[in-house]
PDB file of N, CA, C and O in Angstrom:
ATOM      1  N   MET A   1      70.349  47.346  -6.790  1.00  0.00           N
ATOM      2  CA  MET A   1      70.344  48.213  -5.348  1.00  0.00           C
ATOM      3  C   MET A   1      69.233  47.047  -4.224  1.00  0.00           C
ATOM      4  O   MET A   1      69.358  46.935  -3.004  1.00  0.00           O
ATOM      5  N   LEU A   2      68.422  46.470  -4.922  1.00  0.00           N
ATOM      6  CA  LEU A   2      67.078  45.765  -4.452  1.00  0.00           C
ATOM      7  C   LEU A   2      68.008  44.158  -4.042  1.00  0.00           C
ATOM      8  O   LEU A   2      67.579  43.228  -3.360  1.00  0.00           O
ATOM      9  N   ASN A   3      68.921  44.234  -4.500  1.00  0.00           N
ATOM     10  CA  ASN A   3      69.810  42.786  -4.454  1.00  0.00           C
ATOM     11  C   ASN A   3      70.174  42.717  -2.741  1.00  0.00           C
ATOM     12  O   ASN A   3      70.268  41.736  -2.004  1.00  0.00           O
ATOM     13  N   THR A   4      70.371  44.522  -2.386  1.00  0.00           N
ATOM     14  CA  THR A   4      70.933  43.834  -1.220  1.00  0.00           C
ATOM     15  C   THR A   4      70.177  43.957  -0.319  1.00  0.00           C
ATOM     16  O   THR A   4      69.038  44.168  -0.736  1.00  0.00           O
ATOM     17  N   THR A   5      70.277  43.918   1.084  1.00  0.00           N
ATOM     18  CA  THR A   5      69.768  43.755   2.596  1.00  0.00           C
ATOM     19  C   THR A   5      68.886  45.262   2.774  1.00  0.00           C
ATOM     20  O   THR A   5      67.691  45.403   3.030  1.00  0.00           O
ATOM     21  N   ALA A   6      69.588  45.961   2.617  1.00  0.00           N
ATOM     22  CA  ALA A   6      69.298  46.845   3.130  1.00  0.00           C
ATOM     23  C   ALA A   6      68.521  47.795   2.171  1.00  0.00           C
ATOM     24  O   ALA A   6      68.073  48.827   2.671  1.00  0.00           O
ATOM     25  N   GLY A   7      68.290  47.532   0.702  1.00  0.00           N
ATOM     26  CA  GLY A   7      67.650  47.830  -0.116  1.00  0.00           C
ATOM     27  C   GLY A   7      66.283  47.133  -0.083  1.00  0.00           C
ATOM     28  O   GLY A   7      65.337  47.869  -0.366  1.00  0.00           O
ATOM     29  N   ARG A   8      66.042  46.055   0.161  1.00  0.00           N
ATOM     30  CA  ARG A   8      65.009  45.151   0.384  1.00  0.00           C
ATOM     31  C   ARG A   8      64.459  45.503   1.663  1.00  0.00           C
ATOM     32  O   ARG A   8      63.245  45.298   1.670  1.00  0.00           O
ATOM     33  N   LEU A   9      64.928  45.986   2.817  1.00  0.00           N
ATOM     34  CA  LEU A   9      64.342  46.388   3.994  1.00  0.00           C
ATOM     35  C   LEU A   9      64.029  47.750   3.535  1.00  0.00           C
ATOM     36  O   LEU A   9      62.812  47.840   3.696  1.00  0.00           O
ATOM     37  N   THR A  10      64.388  48.665   3.137  1.00  0.00           N
ATOM     38  CA  THR A  10      63.876  49.890   2.091  1.00  0.00           C
ATOM     39  C   THR A  10      62.674  49.941   1.883  1.00  0.00           C
ATOM     40  O   THR A  10      61.826  50.713   2.332  1.00  0.00           O
ATOM     41  N   LEU A  11      62.569  48.826   0.960  1.00  0.00           N
ATOM     42  CA  LEU A  11      61.382  48.641  -0.228  1.00  0.00           C
ATOM     43  C   LEU A  11      60.245  47.594   0.669  1.00  0.00           C
ATOM     44  O   LEU A  11      59.201  47.252   0.113  1.00  0.00           O
ATOM     45  N   LEU A  12      60.578  47.116   2.151  1.00  0.00           N
ATOM     46  CA  LEU A  12      59.230  46.460   2.381  1.00  0.00           C
ATOM     47  C   LEU A  12      58.946  47.516   3.846  1.00  0.00           C
ATOM     48  O   LEU A  12      58.040  47.166   4.603  1.00  0.00           O
ATOM     49  N   LEU A  13      59.646  48.619   4.137  1.00  0.00           N
ATOM     50  CA  LEU A  13      59.318  49.396   4.772  1.00  0.00           C
ATOM     51  C   LEU A  13      58.438  50.659   3.950  1.00  0.00           C
ATOM     52  O   LEU A  13      57.636  51.377   4.546  1.00  0.00           O
ATOM     53  N   LEU A  14      58.707  50.769   2.661  1.00  0.00           N
ATOM     54  CA  LEU A  14      58.032  51.574   1.789  1.00  0.00           C
ATOM     55  C   LEU A  14      56.737  51.010   1.848  1.00  0.00           C
ATOM     56  O   LEU A  14      55.723  51.669   2.079  1.00  0.00           O
ATOM     57  N   VAL A  15      56.759  50.165   1.703  1.00  0.00           N
ATOM     58  CA  VAL A  15      55.258  49.192   1.176  1.00  0.00           C
ATOM     59  C   VAL A  15      54.330  49.297   2.529  1.00  0.00           C
ATOM     60  O   VAL A  15      53.135  49.577   2.433  1.00  0.00           O
ATOM     61  N   LEU A  16      54.944  49.062   3.762  1.00  0.00           N
ATOM     62  CA  LEU A  16      54.385  49.364   5.059  1.00  0.00           C
ATOM     63  C   LEU A  16      53.667  50.320   5.335  1.00  0.00           C
ATOM     64  O   LEU A  16      52.515  50.347   5.768  1.00  0.00           O
ATOM     65  N   LEU A  17      54.602  51.388   4.990  1.00  0.00           N
ATOM     66  CA  LEU A  17      54.384  53.192   5.114  1.00  0.00           C
ATOM     67  C   LEU A  17      53.230  52.944   4.292  1.00  0.00           C
ATOM     68  O   LEU A  17      52.205  52.832   4.964  1.00  0.00           O
ATOM     69  N   GLY A  18      53.039  52.798   2.796  1.00  0.00           N
ATOM     70  CA  GLY A  18      52.168  52.753   1.825  1.00  0.00           C
ATOM     71  C   GLY A  18      50.288  51.707   2.580  1.00  0.00           C
ATOM     72  O   GLY A  18      49.086  51.921   2.424  1.00  0.00           O
ATOM     73  N   LEU A  19      50.965  50.834   3.211  1.00  0.00           N
ATOM     74  CA  LEU A  19      49.350  50.198   3.412  1.00  0.00           C
ATOM     75  C   LEU A  19      49.198  50.874   5.030  1.00  0.00           C
ATOM     76  O   LEU A  19      48.245  50.625   5.768  1.00  0.00           O
ATOM     77  N   LEU A  20      49.869  51.396   5.238  1.00  0.00           N
ATOM     78  CA  LEU A  20      49.285  52.433   6.986  1.00  0.00           C
ATOM     79  C   LEU A  20      48.635  53.404   6.239  1.00  0.00           C
ATOM     80  O   LEU A  20      47.469  53.745   6.440  1.00  0.00           O
ATOM     81  N   GLN A  21      49.375  53.865   5.367  1.00  0.00           N
ATOM     82  CA  GLN A  21      48.763  55.302   4.835  1.00  0.00           C
ATOM     83  C   GLN A  21      47.686  55.346   4.171  1.00  0.00           C
ATOM     84  O   GLN A  21      46.910  56.300   4.224  1.00  0.00           O
ATOM     85  N   ALA A  22      47.458  53.969   3.228  1.00  0.00           N
ATOM     86  CA  ALA A  22      46.181  53.891   2.597  1.00  0.00           C
ATOM     87  C   ALA A  22      44.940  53.781   3.975  1.00  0.00           C
ATOM     88  O   ALA A  22      43.895  54.428   4.043  1.00  0.00           O
ATOM     89  N   GLN A  23      45.480  52.714   5.025  1.00  0.00           N
ATOM     90  CA  GLN A  23      44.500  52.527   6.097  1.00  0.00           C
ATOM     91  C   GLN A  23      43.679  53.515   6.642  1.00  0.00           C
ATOM     92  O   GLN A  23      42.476  53.638   6.869  1.00  0.00           O
ATOM     93  N   LEU A  24      45.110  54.458   6.842  1.00  0.00           N
ATOM     94  CA  LEU A  24      44.440  55.775   7.245  1.00  0.00           C
ATOM     95  C   LEU A  24      43.799  56.628   6.647  1.00  0.00           C
ATOM     96  O   LEU A  24      43.168  57.444   7.318  1.00  0.00           O
ATOM     97  N   TRP A  25      43.767  56.695   5.140  1.00  0.00           N
ATOM     98  CA  TRP A  25      42.751  57.765   4.648  1.00  0.00           C
ATOM     99  C   TRP A  25      41.973  56.930   3.912  1.00  0.00           C
ATOM    100  O   TRP A  25      41.215  57.723   3.352  1.00  0.00           O
ATOM    101  N   PHE A  26      41.605  55.596   3.471  1.00  0.00           N
ATOM    102  CA  PHE A  26      40.437  54.856   3.039  1.00  0.00           C
ATOM    103  C   PHE A  26      39.962  53.679   3.589  1.00  0.00           C
ATOM    104  O   PHE A  26      38.942  53.090   3.232  1.00  0.00           O
ATOM    105  N   GLY A  27      40.837  53.304   4.596  1.00  0.00           N
ATOM    106  CA  GLY A  27      39.980  52.064   5.557  1.00  0.00           C
ATOM    107  C   GLY A  27      39.195  52.604   6.369  1.00  0.00           C
ATOM    108  O   GLY A  27      38.973  53.807   6.229  1.00  0.00           O
ATOM    109  N   ARG A  28      38.507  51.810   7.526  1.00  0.00           N
ATOM    110  CA  ARG A  28      37.621  51.650   8.316  1.00  0.00           C
ATOM    111  C   ARG A  28      38.122  52.593   9.447  1.00  0.00           C
ATOM    112  O   ARG A  28      39.208  52.112   9.773  1.00  0.00           O
ATOM    113  N   GLY A  29      37.879  53.711  10.225  1.00  0.00           N
ATOM    114  CA  GLY A  29      38.351  54.404  11.030  1.00  0.00           C
ATOM    115  C   GLY A  29      39.359  55.266  10.405  1.00  0.00           C
ATOM    116  O   GLY A  29      40.452  55.596  10.864  1.00  0.00           O
ATOM    117  N   SER A  30      38.848  55.561   9.349  1.00  0.00           N
ATOM    118  CA  SER A  30      39.731  56.701   8.495  1.00  0.00           C
ATOM    119  C   SER A  30      39.290  58.045   8.799  1.00  0.00           C
ATOM    120  O   SER A  30      38.111  58.176   9.128  1.00  0.00           O
ATOM    121  N   ILE A  31      40.086  59.139   8.740  1.00  0.00           N
ATOM    122  CA  ILE A  31      39.994  60.413   8.873  1.00  0.00           C
ATOM    123  C   ILE A  31      38.589  60.939   8.424  1.00  0.00           C
ATOM    124  O   ILE A  31      37.860  61.747   9.000  1.00  0.00           O
ATOM    125  N   PRO A  32      38.404  60.278   7.259  1.00  0.00           N
ATOM    126  CA  PRO A  32      37.246  60.976   6.668  1.00  0.00           C
ATOM    127  C   PRO A  32      35.558  60.543   7.317  1.00  0.00           C
ATOM    128  O   PRO A  32      34.470  61.076   7.532  1.00  0.00           O
ATOM    129  N   ASN A  33      36.303  59.103   7.438  1.00  0.00           N
ATOM    130  CA  ASN A  33      35.266  58.306   8.089  1.00  0.00           C
ATOM    131  C   ASN A  33      34.753  58.963   9.729  1.00  0.00           C
ATOM    132  O   ASN A  33      33.669  58.821  10.294  1.00  0.00           O
ATOM    133  N   VAL A  34      35.675  59.514  10.068  1.00  0.00           N
ATOM    134  CA  VAL A  34      35.457  59.571  11.716  1.00  0.00           C
ATOM    135  C   VAL A  34      34.760  61.168  11.789  1.00  0.00           C
ATOM    136  O   VAL A  34      33.925  61.525  12.620  1.00  0.00           O
ATOM    137  N   ALA A  35      35.347  62.019  10.677  1.00  0.00           N
ATOM    138  CA  ALA A  35      34.672  63.137  10.731  1.00  0.00           C
ATOM    139  C   ALA A  35      33.354  63.509  10.393  1.00  0.00           C
ATOM    140  O   ALA A  35      32.734  64.497  10.787  1.00  0.00           O
ATOM    141  N   SER A  36      32.768  62.077   9.158  1.00  0.00           N
ATOM    142  CA  SER A  36      31.635  62.241   8.876  1.00  0.00           C
ATOM    143  C   SER A  36      31.042  61.677  10.424  1.00  0.00           C
ATOM    144  O   SER A  36      30.417  62.447  11.153  1.00  0.00           O
ATOM    145  N   LEU A  37      31.273  60.486  10.754  1.00  0.00           N
ATOM    146  CA  LEU A  37      30.553  59.985  12.332  1.00  0.00           C
ATOM    147  C   LEU A  37      30.517  60.780  13.443  1.00  0.00           C
ATOM    148  O   LEU A  37      29.698  60.578  14.339  1.00  0.00           O
ATOM    149  N   GLN A  38      31.694  62.078  13.493  1.00  0.00           N
ATOM    150  CA  GLN A  38      31.276  63.034  14.116  1.00  0.00           C
ATOM    151  C   GLN A  38      29.614  64.100  14.228  1.00  0.00           C
ATOM    152  O   GLN A  38      28.764  64.456  15.044  1.00  0.00           O
ATOM    153  N   HIS A  39      30.128  64.265  12.210  1.00  0.00           N
ATOM    154  CA  HIS A  39      29.200  65.556  12.161  1.00  0.00           C
ATOM    155  C   HIS A  39      27.988  64.790  12.619  1.00  0.00           C
ATOM    156  O   HIS A  39      27.137  65.375  13.290  1.00  0.00           O
ATOM    157  N   LYS A  40      27.835  63.339  12.257  1.00  0.00           N
ATOM    158  CA  LYS A  40      26.423  62.077  12.397  1.00  0.00           C
ATOM    159  C   LYS A  40      25.727  62.241  14.083  1.00  0.00           C
ATOM    160  O   LYS A  40      24.543  62.246  14.420  1.00  0.00           O
ATOM    161  N   ILE A  41      26.896  62.359  14.872  1.00  0.00           N
ATOM    162  CA  ILE A  41      26.753  62.608  16.383  1.00  0.00           C
ATOM    163  C   ILE A  41      26.212  63.830  16.890  1.00  0.00           C
ATOM    164  O   ILE A  41      25.374  63.946  17.785  1.00  0.00           O
ATOM    165  N   GLU A  42      26.828  64.812  16.168  1.00  0.00           N
ATOM    166  CA  GLU A  42      26.744  66.630  16.501  1.00  0.00           C
ATOM    167  C   GLU A  42      25.101  66.379  16.106  1.00  0.00           C
ATOM    168  O   GLU A  42      24.313  66.619  17.020  1.00  0.00           O
ATOM    169  N   LEU A  43      24.481  65.873  14.698  1.00  0.00           N
ATOM    170  CA  LEU A  43      23.267  66.010  14.362  1.00  0.00           C
ATOM    171  C   LEU A  43      22.041  65.194  15.413  1.00  0.00           C
ATOM    172  O   LEU A  43      20.903  65.517  15.753  1.00  0.00           O
ATOM    173  N   GLN A  44      22.725  64.257  15.643  1.00  0.00           N
ATOM    174  CA  GLN A  44      21.659  63.415  16.786  1.00  0.00           C
ATOM    175  C   GLN A  44      21.772  64.245  18.088  1.00  0.00           C
ATOM    176  O   GLN A  44      20.698  64.359  18.679  1.00  0.00           O
ATOM    177  N   LYS A  45      22.673  64.757  18.576  1.00  0.00           N
ATOM    178  CA  LYS A  45      22.679  65.402  19.747  1.00  0.00           C
ATOM    179  C   LYS A  45      21.959  66.248  19.888  1.00  0.00           C
ATOM    180  O   LYS A  45      21.392  66.295  20.980  1.00  0.00           O
ATOM    181  N   ALA A  46      21.676  67.197  18.969  1.00  0.00           N
ATOM    182  CA  ALA A  46      20.859  68.443  18.600  1.00  0.00           C
ATOM    183  C   ALA A  46      19.282  67.380  18.251  1.00  0.00           C
ATOM    184  O   ALA A  46      18.512  67.843  19.094  1.00  0.00           O
ATOM    185  N   GLN A  47      18.876  66.815  17.860  1.00  0.00           N
ATOM    186  CA  GLN A  47      17.968  65.761  17.932  1.00  0.00           C
ATOM    187  C   GLN A  47      17.345  65.285  19.399  1.00  0.00           C
ATOM    188  O   GLN A  47      16.236  65.304  19.932  1.00  0.00           O
ATOM    189  N   ASN A  48      18.299  64.973  19.648  1.00  0.00           N
ATOM    190  CA  ASN A  48      17.917  64.443  21.183  1.00  0.00           C
ATOM    191  C   ASN A  48      17.524  65.721  22.110  1.00  0.00           C
ATOM    192  O   ASN A  48      16.604  65.740  22.927  1.00  0.00           O
ATOM    193  N   ALA A  49      18.330  66.682  21.840  1.00  0.00           N
ATOM    194  CA  ALA A  49      18.217  68.197  23.227  1.00  0.00           C
ATOM    195  C   ALA A  49      16.775  68.513  22.484  1.00  0.00           C
ATOM    196  O   ALA A  49      15.801  68.612  23.231  1.00  0.00           O
ATOM    197  N   GLU A  50      16.619  68.642  21.385  1.00  0.00           N
ATOM    198  CA  GLU A  50      14.935  69.029  20.763  1.00  0.00           C
ATOM    199  C   GLU A  50      13.830  67.982  21.355  1.00  0.00           C
ATOM    200  O   GLU A  50      12.778  68.462  21.779  1.00  0.00           O
ATOM    201  N   ALA A  51      14.005  66.748  21.394  1.00  0.00           N
ATOM    202  CA  ALA A  51      13.306  65.667  21.616  1.00  0.00           C
ATOM    203  C   ALA A  51      13.145  66.216  22.940  1.00  0.00           C
ATOM    204  O   ALA A  51      12.042  66.722  23.144  1.00  0.00           O
ATOM    205  N   LEU A  52      14.127  66.245  24.069  1.00  0.00           N
ATOM    206  CA  LEU A  52      13.890  66.441  25.590  1.00  0.00           C
ATOM    207  C   LEU A  52      13.097  67.516  25.634  1.00  0.00           C
ATOM    208  O   LEU A  52      11.994  67.183  26.068  1.00  0.00           O
ATOM    209  N   ARG A  53      13.174  68.930  25.318  1.00  0.00           N
ATOM    210  CA  ARG A  53      12.246  69.992  25.312  1.00  0.00           C
ATOM    211  C   ARG A  53      11.245  69.858  24.779  1.00  0.00           C
ATOM    212  O   ARG A  53      10.488  70.744  25.176  1.00  0.00           O
ATOM    213  N   GLU A  54      10.610  69.010  23.821  1.00  0.00           N
ATOM    214  CA  GLU A  54       9.365  68.988  23.706  1.00  0.00           C
ATOM    215  C   GLU A  54       9.170  67.901  24.491  1.00  0.00           C
ATOM    216  O   GLU A  54       7.985  68.001  24.809  1.00  0.00           O
ATOM    217  N   ASN A  55       9.689  66.736  25.095  1.00  0.00           N
ATOM    218  CA  ASN A  55       8.884  66.330  26.235  1.00  0.00           C
ATOM    219  C   ASN A  55       9.117  66.766  27.461  1.00  0.00           C
ATOM    220  O   ASN A  55       8.437  65.997  28.140  1.00  0.00           O
ATOM    221  N   THR A  56       9.597  67.445  28.128  1.00  0.00           N
ATOM    222  CA  THR A  56       9.735  68.571  28.747  1.00  0.00           C
ATOM    223  C   THR A  56       8.124  69.371  28.685  1.00  0.00           C
ATOM    224  O   THR A  56       7.238  69.288  29.535  1.00  0.00           O
ATOM    225  N   ARG A  57       8.107  70.029  27.587  1.00  0.00           N
ATOM    226  CA  ARG A  57       6.741  71.207  27.425  1.00  0.00           C
ATOM    227  C   ARG A  57       5.457  69.972  27.432  1.00  0.00           C
ATOM    228  O   ARG A  57       4.313  70.304  27.742  1.00  0.00           O
ATOM    229  N   LEU A  58       5.768  68.639  27.085  1.00  0.00           N
ATOM    230  CA  LEU A  58       4.438  68.254  26.926  1.00  0.00           C
ATOM    231  C   LEU A  58       4.259  67.577  28.646  1.00  0.00           C
ATOM    232  O   LEU A  58       3.108  67.586  29.084  1.00  0.00           O
ATOM    233  N   VAL A  59       5.006  67.201  29.263  1.00  0.00           N
ATOM    234  CA  VAL A  59       5.014  66.932  30.496  1.00  0.00           C
ATOM    235  C   VAL A  59       4.626  67.885  31.399  1.00  0.00           C
ATOM    236  O   VAL A  59       4.068  67.495  32.425  1.00  0.00           O
ATOM    237  N   SER A  60       4.861  69.395  31.177  1.00  0.00           N
ATOM    238  CA  SER A  60       4.615  70.304  31.759  1.00  0.00           C
ATOM    239  C   SER A  60       2.963  70.709  31.719  1.00  0.00           C
ATOM    240  O   SER A  60       2.155  71.036  32.589  1.00  0.00           O
ATOM    241  N   GLU A  61       2.877  70.477  29.971  1.00  0.00           N
ATOM    242  CA  GLU A  61       1.300  70.421  29.576  1.00  0.00           C
ATOM    243  C   GLU A  61       0.301  69.925  30.572  1.00  0.00           C
ATOM    244  O   GLU A  61      -0.648  70.494  31.112  1.00  0.00           O
ATOM    245  N   VAL A  62       0.866  68.471  30.687  1.00  0.00           N
ATOM    246  CA  VAL A  62      -0.397  67.254  30.948  1.00  0.00           C
ATOM    247  C   VAL A  62      -0.303  67.532  32.489  1.00  0.00           C
ATOM    248  O   VAL A  62      -1.281  67.206  33.162  1.00  0.00           O
ATOM    249  N   THR A  63       0.717  68.070  33.082  1.00  0.00           N
ATOM    250  CA  THR A  63       0.574  68.695  34.953  1.00  0.00           C
ATOM    251  C   THR A  63      -0.570  69.244  34.743  1.00  0.00           C
ATOM    252  O   THR A  63      -1.666  68.756  35.019  1.00  0.00           O
ATOM    253  N   ASP A  64      -0.261  70.691  34.050  1.00  0.00           N
ATOM    254  CA  ASP A  64      -1.183  71.928  34.158  1.00  0.00           C
ATOM    255  C   ASP A  64      -2.449  71.316  34.006  1.00  0.00           C
ATOM    256  O   ASP A  64      -3.340  71.788  34.712  1.00  0.00           O
ATOM    257  N   LEU A  65      -2.712  70.477  33.334  1.00  0.00           N
ATOM    258  CA  LEU A  65      -4.287  69.965  32.568  1.00  0.00           C
ATOM    259  C   LEU A  65      -5.175  69.368  33.669  1.00  0.00           C
ATOM    260  O   LEU A  65      -6.388  69.507  33.825  1.00  0.00           O
ATOM    261  N   LYS A  66      -4.027  68.467  34.609  1.00  0.00           N
ATOM    262  CA  LYS A  66      -4.291  67.694  35.709  1.00  0.00           C
ATOM    263  C   LYS A  66      -4.576  68.361  36.973  1.00  0.00           C
ATOM    264  O   LYS A  66      -5.422  67.961  37.773  1.00  0.00           O
ATOM    265  N   GLU A  67      -3.867  69.354  37.122  1.00  0.00           N
ATOM    266  CA  GLU A  67      -3.971  70.154  38.180  1.00  0.00           C
ATOM    267  C   GLU A  67      -5.238  71.166  38.146  1.00  0.00           C
ATOM    268  O   GLU A  67      -6.128  71.282  38.988  1.00  0.00           O
ATOM    269  N   GLY A  68      -5.077  71.795  37.048  1.00  0.00           N
ATOM    270  CA  GLY A  68      -6.630  72.340  36.390  1.00  0.00           C
ATOM    271  C   GLY A  68      -7.755  71.788  36.612  1.00  0.00           C
ATOM    272  O   GLY A  68      -8.513  72.508  37.262  1.00  0.00           O
ATOM    273  N   LEU A  69      -8.279  70.505  36.245  1.00  0.00           N
ATOM    274  CA  LEU A  69      -9.326  70.075  36.485  1.00  0.00           C
ATOM    275  C   LEU A  69      -9.566  69.605  37.675  1.00  0.00           C
ATOM    276  O   LEU A  69     -10.716  69.480  38.094  1.00  0.00           O
ATOM    277  N   ASP A  70      -8.112  69.165  38.626  1.00  0.00           N
ATOM    278  CA  ASP A  70      -8.590  69.161  39.878  1.00  0.00           C
ATOM    279  C   ASP A  70      -8.970  70.421  40.799  1.00  0.00           C
ATOM    280  O   ASP A  70      -9.810  70.340  41.694  1.00  0.00           O
ATOM    281  N   ARG A  71      -8.385  71.395  40.541  1.00  0.00           N
ATOM    282  CA  ARG A  71      -8.490  72.747  41.166  1.00  0.00           C
ATOM    283  C   ARG A  71      -9.966  72.985  40.145  1.00  0.00           C
ATOM    284  O   ARG A  71     -10.416  73.607  41.107  1.00  0.00           O
ATOM    285  N   VAL A  72     -10.719  73.033  39.456  1.00  0.00           N
ATOM    286  CA  VAL A  72     -12.039  72.797  38.989  1.00  0.00           C
ATOM    287  C   VAL A  72     -13.183  72.066  39.552  1.00  0.00           C
ATOM    288  O   VAL A  72     -14.334  72.500  39.532  1.00  0.00           O
ATOM    289  N   GLU A  73     -12.849  71.020  40.019  1.00  0.00           N
ATOM    290  CA  GLU A  73     -13.528  70.116  40.484  1.00  0.00           C
ATOM    291  C   GLU A  73     -13.458  70.509  41.878  1.00  0.00           C
ATOM    292  O   GLU A  73     -14.568  70.463  42.408  1.00  0.00           O
ATOM    293  N   GLN A  74     -12.371  70.941  42.772  1.00  0.00           N
ATOM    294  CA  GLN A  74     -12.611  71.232  44.103  1.00  0.00           C
ATOM    295  C   GLN A  74     -13.103  72.388  44.769  1.00  0.00           C
ATOM    296  O   GLN A  74     -13.403  72.571  45.949  1.00  0.00           O
ATOM    297  N   ARG A  75     -13.136  73.465  43.324  1.00  0.00           N
ATOM    298  CA  ARG A  75     -14.138  74.493  43.435  1.00  0.00           C
ATOM    299  C   ARG A  75     -15.597  74.529  43.560  1.00  0.00           C
ATOM    300  O   ARG A  75     -16.365  75.051  44.368  1.00  0.00           O
ATOM    301  N   ALA A  76     -15.823  73.407  41.916  1.00  0.00           N
ATOM    302  CA  ALA A  76     -17.589  72.618  42.265  1.00  0.00           C
ATOM    303  C   ALA A  76     -17.990  72.483  43.459  1.00  0.00           C
ATOM    304  O   ALA A  76     -18.840  73.111  44.090  1.00  0.00           O
ATOM    305  N   ARG A  77     -17.012  71.212  43.878  1.00  0.00           N
ATOM    306  CA  ARG A  77     -17.715  71.134  45.587  1.00  0.00           C
ATOM    307  C   ARG A  77     -17.712  71.780  46.516  1.00  0.00           C
ATOM    308  O   ARG A  77     -18.513  71.676  47.445  1.00  0.00           O
ATOM    309  N   LEU A  78     -16.651  72.703  46.418  1.00  0.00           N
ATOM    310  CA  LEU A  78     -17.004  73.741  47.356  1.00  0.00           C
ATOM    311  C   LEU A  78     -18.042  74.516  47.668  1.00  0.00           C
ATOM    312  O   LEU A  78     -18.779  74.544  48.654  1.00  0.00           O
ATOM    313  N   GLU A  79     -17.969  75.454  46.194  1.00  0.00           N
ATOM    314  CA  GLU A  79     -19.012  76.487  46.101  1.00  0.00           C
ATOM    315  C   GLU A  79     -20.090  76.311  45.742  1.00  0.00           C
ATOM    316  O   GLU A  79     -21.054  77.060  45.898  1.00  0.00           O
ATOM    317  N   LEU A  80     -20.026  74.842  44.984  1.00  0.00           N
ATOM    318  CA  LEU A  80     -21.864  74.490  44.272  1.00  0.00           C
ATOM    319  C   LEU A  80     -22.148  73.310  44.566  1.00  0.00           C
ATOM    320  O   LEU A  80     -23.028  72.689  43.970  1.00  0.00           O
ATOM    321  N   GLY A  81     -21.390  72.778  45.606  1.00  0.00           N
ATOM    322  CA  GLY A  81     -22.149  71.282  46.254  1.00  0.00           C
ATOM    323  C   GLY A  81     -22.037  70.433  45.423  1.00  0.00           C
ATOM    324  O   GLY A  81     -22.446  69.298  45.664  1.00  0.00           O
ATOM    325  N   MET A  82     -21.531  70.708  44.383  1.00  0.00           N
ATOM    326  CA  MET A  82     -21.707  69.369  43.135  1.00  0.00           C
ATOM    327  C   MET A  82     -21.193  68.101  44.061  1.00  0.00           C
ATOM    328  O   MET A  82     -20.708  68.252  45.182  1.00  0.00           O
ATOM    329  N   VAL A  83     -21.347  67.042  43.518  1.00  0.00           N
ATOM    330  CA  VAL A  83     -21.285  65.561  43.421  1.00  0.00           C
ATOM    331  C   VAL A  83     -20.929  64.916  42.937  1.00  0.00           C
ATOM    332  O   VAL A  83     -21.636  64.867  41.930  1.00  0.00           O
ATOM    333  N   LYS A  84     -19.806  63.839  42.828  1.00  0.00           N
ATOM    334  CA  LYS A  84     -19.896  62.576  41.672  1.00  0.00           C
ATOM    335  C   LYS A  84     -21.068  61.529  41.775  1.00  0.00           C
ATOM    336  O   LYS A  84     -21.786  61.191  42.716  1.00  0.00           O
ATOM    337  N   PRO A  85     -20.997  61.163  40.523  1.00  0.00           N
ATOM    338  CA  PRO A  85     -22.383  60.174  40.638  1.00  0.00           C
ATOM    339  C   PRO A  85     -21.904  58.946  41.492  1.00  0.00           C
ATOM    340  O   PRO A  85     -20.730  58.605  41.353  1.00  0.00           O
ATOM    341  N   ASN A  86     -22.443  58.480  42.077  1.00  0.00           N
ATOM    342  CA  ASN A  86     -22.514  57.229  43.370  1.00  0.00           C
ATOM    343  C   ASN A  86     -21.796  57.909  44.537  1.00  0.00           C
ATOM    344  O   ASN A  86     -20.986  57.194  45.127  1.00  0.00           O
ATOM    345  N   GLU A  87     -21.937  59.067  44.943  1.00  0.00           N
ATOM    346  CA  GLU A  87     -21.355  59.771  46.236  1.00  0.00           C
ATOM    347  C   GLU A  87     -22.654  60.628  47.072  1.00  0.00           C
ATOM    348  O   GLU A  87     -23.706  61.114  46.656  1.00  0.00           O
ATOM    349  N   ILE A  88     -22.114  60.564  48.261  1.00  0.00           N
ATOM    350  CA  ILE A  88     -22.847  60.983  49.040  1.00  0.00           C
ATOM    351  C   ILE A  88     -22.446  62.310  49.627  1.00  0.00           C
ATOM    352  O   ILE A  88     -21.301  62.476  50.049  1.00  0.00           O
ATOM    353  N   PHE A  89     -23.483  63.391  49.670  1.00  0.00           N
ATOM    354  CA  PHE A  89     -22.998  65.153  49.830  1.00  0.00           C
ATOM    355  C   PHE A  89     -23.528  65.112  51.629  1.00  0.00           C
ATOM    356  O   PHE A  89     -24.601  64.644  52.009  1.00  0.00           O
ATOM    357  N   VAL A  90     -22.641  65.624  52.380  1.00  0.00           N
ATOM    358  CA  VAL A  90     -23.267  65.688  53.847  1.00  0.00           C
ATOM    359  C   VAL A  90     -22.522  66.952  54.158  1.00  0.00           C
ATOM    360  O   VAL A  90     -21.305  67.068  54.017  1.00  0.00           O
ATOM    361  N   GLN A  91     -23.452  68.036  54.657  1.00  0.00           N
ATOM    362  CA  GLN A  91     -23.382  69.179  54.745  1.00  0.00           C
ATOM    363  C   GLN A  91     -23.635  69.467  56.326  1.00  0.00           C
ATOM    364  O   GLN A  91     -24.686  69.193  56.905  1.00  0.00           O
ATOM    365  N   LEU A  92     -22.480  70.075  56.935  1.00  0.00           N
ATOM    366  CA  LEU A  92     -22.773  70.187  58.531  1.00  0.00           C
ATOM    367  C   LEU A  92     -22.642  71.281  58.571  1.00  0.00           C
ATOM    368  O   LEU A  92     -21.956  72.030  57.874  1.00  0.00           O
ATOM    369  N   THR A  93     -23.371  71.488  59.494  1.00  0.00           N
ATOM    370  CA  THR A  93     -23.610  73.363  59.913  1.00  0.00           C
ATOM    371  C   THR A  93     -23.173  73.588  61.208  1.00  0.00           C
ATOM    372  O   THR A  93     -22.942  72.465  61.655  1.00  0.00           O
ATOM    373  N   ARG A  94     -22.975  74.263  61.901  1.00  0.00           N
ATOM    374  CA  ARG A  94     -22.413  74.950  63.051  1.00  0.00           C
ATOM    375  C   ARG A  94     -23.357  75.848  63.727  1.00  0.00           C
ATOM    376  O   ARG A  94     -23.000  76.487  64.717  1.00  0.00           O
TER     377      ARG A  94
END
């Protein structure tokens, strides 16, 4: 059977099919490898989303602190007449 051209061609095609199947299941880019990489991508996306939420919270907190200190300073200047060092306070009366 292997002496015929058809038999040799069949054997060659079976070997090629076997190589392709081996690449599909065990090689780089195999189905298990792709599934593993997709799982890692999902985990990284979740970590990125959590980091983005934390960064947003921290930016909001810093903004609140800065604005809060500005408001306190403004109130101290207007209501208590406080000044910073090396400033001159001038009060105008009508």
